[in-house]
C-alpha positions, 0 to 999 in steps of 0.5 A: 500500500502506498503512503500519501505524499505530504508536503510540509511548509517552510515553517513546518520544516523549520519546526521539525528541524528545531525539535530534532536538535532540541537540547543537543550540542547543535543548539549550544549550551552552558556549564552549570556547577552545583553550589553544594558539591561543585559537580559540573553539568552541561545544560543544552539549549531548548528549541523553543518550538511550542509543539516540542515535548521538551519545551512544553514540559519546561514551560509548564514547570516554569509557570507552576513555580512561585 
C-alpha cells in the first residue's frame, strides 16, 4: 500500500528541524556547577518550538513555580 505524499511548509520544516536538535550540542549550551558539591553539568539549549515535548514540559514547570 502506498503512503500519501505530504508536503510540509517552510515553517513546518523549520519546526521539525528545531525539535530534532532540541537540547543537543547543535543548539549550544552552558556549564552549570552545583553550589553544594561543585559537580559540573552541561545544560543544552531548548528549541523553543511550542509543539516540542521538551519545551512544553519546561514551560509548564516554569509557570507552576512561585
